[in-house]
C-alpha positions in Angstrom: 0.0 0.1 -0.1 0.8 3.7 -0.4 1.6 6.2 1.8 -1.6 8.0 0.5 -3.7 4.6 1.3 -3.0 5.4 5.3 -5.7 6.6 7.6 -4.2 9.7 8.1 -4.2 11.0 4.7 -7.4 12.7 3.4 -9.4 11.2 0.4 -11.8 13.5 -1.7 -14.8 11.7 -2.5 -14.4 11.9 -6.8 -11.3 10.6 -6.4 -12.6 7.9 -4.0 -15.3 6.5 -6.5 -12.9 6.9 -9.5 -10.3 5.3 -7.7 -13.4 2.2 -6.5 -14.5 1.7 -10.0 -17.8 3.2 -9.7 -17.0 5.7 -12.7 -14.9 6.0 -15.4 -13.6 9.3 -15.2 -13.2 11.7 -12.4 -15.5 14.1 -13.9 -18.6 12.1 -14.0 -18.1 11.3 -10.9 -18.3 14.8 -10.0 -21.3 15.1 -12.1 -22.8 12.5 -10.5 -22.1 13.9 -6.7 -23.1 17.4 -8.0 -26.0 15.9 -9.7 -27.5 14.2 -6.4 -26.8 10.8 -7.4 -24.2 10.2 -4.5 -25.1 11.0 -0.7 -22.4 10.5 2.1 -24.1 9.2 5.4 -27.6 10.3 4.4 -26.7 14.3 3.1 -25.8 15.7 -0.4 -22.2 16.5 -0.2 -19.9 18.2 -2.7 -16.8 16.8 -4.9 -14.3 17.7 -2.3 -15.6 16.4 0.7 -13.4 14.3 2.4 -14.1 10.9 3.5 -13.4 8.7 6.9 -12.8 5.3 6.9 -16.9 3.6 7.8 -18.8 5.8 6.0 -21.7 4.9 4.0 -22.0 6.0 0.0 -25.6 5.9 -1.0 -24.6 5.7 -5.0 -27.6 6.0 -7.7 -26.2 4.9 -11.4 -29.4 4.6 -13.6 -31.9 2.4 -11.8 -29.1 0.7 -10.1 -28.6 1.9 -6.6 -25.2 0.8 -4.0 -25.0 1.3 -0.5 -21.6 0.8 0.6 -19.4 1.1 3.5 -15.9 2.6 3.1 -13.1 -0.2 4.5 -9.8 1.5 2.4 -9.0 5.1 1.8 -7.5 5.2 -1.9 -6.9 8.1 -4.5 -4.9 5.5 -6.9 -7.1 3.7 -9.7 -6.3 0.2 -10.0 -7.7 -3.4 -11.3 -11.0 -4.4 -10.6 -10.4 -7.0 -7.6 -8.1 -4.0 -5.9 -10.7 -1.9 -6.2 -13.5 -4.1 -4.7 -11.6 -4.6 -1.9 -12.1 -0.8 -1.0 -15.7 -1.0 -0.1 -18.3 -3.6 1.2 -21.5 -3.1 -0.1 -24.5 -4.3 2.4 -26.2 -7.3 2.0 -29.6 -5.2 1.6 -28.2 -3.7 -1.2 -26.9 -6.7 -2.8 -30.1 -8.7 -2.3 -32.1 -5.5 -3.8 -29.8 -5.2 -6.6 -30.3 -9.0 -7.5 -33.9 -8.4 -7.4 -33.6 -5.5 -9.5 -32.2 -7.3 -11.9 -34.0 -10.2 -12.4 -37.0 -8.4 -12.8 -35.4 -6.2 -15.6 -34.2 -9.5 -17.3 -38.0 -11.0 -16.6 -39.8 -7.7 -18.2 -37.3 -8.1 -21.1 -38.2 -11.6 -21.8 -41.8 -10.6 -21.8 -41.8 -7.7 -23.9 -40.5 -9.8 -27.1 -38.3 -9.0 -29.9 -38.0 -5.3 -31.2 -40.5 -4.3 -33.7 -39.5 -4.4 -37.0 -39.2 -1.4 -39.7 -41.9 -1.3 -42.0 -41.2 -2.8 -45.3 -41.4 -1.0 -48.9 -44.7 -2.4 -49.4 -45.8 -1.4 -46.1 -44.5 2.6 -46.8 -46.0 2.6 -49.6 -49.1 2.0 -48.2 -48.4 4.4 -45.0 -47.3 7.3 -48.0 -51.0 6.6 -49.9 -53.0 6.6 -46.6 -50.9 10.1 -44.9 -51.6 11.7 -48.5 -55.5 11.0 -48.8 -56.0 12.9 -45.4 -55.1 16.0 -47.2 
């Protein structure tokens, strides 16, 4: 571990989210924080907020919500297994995410395939029909 990983070091929220691989860039992390999609211990914060160990983060990415506790402070982005060691996701958050994912898969299968575009004959019928209305 580097000198920046020690408990006495300060790590910005946007840097930690980037290092933990929740967002691909720091600017995306900052935009999410400013947009109210990230809450620290239940409150909205700014990207420059310093984190402490065992802080609770609520991260909303699209329809997926993560609730994590910070285990290690780091501002260096590393491989995914190292990034996953920076936090511990709560059991409730994990089960809720898995249930939502399963529900989305079932809805996608029930909806069927995409509706195909009209072919040449159907387009001609549409054009004739719309011109009659004028």
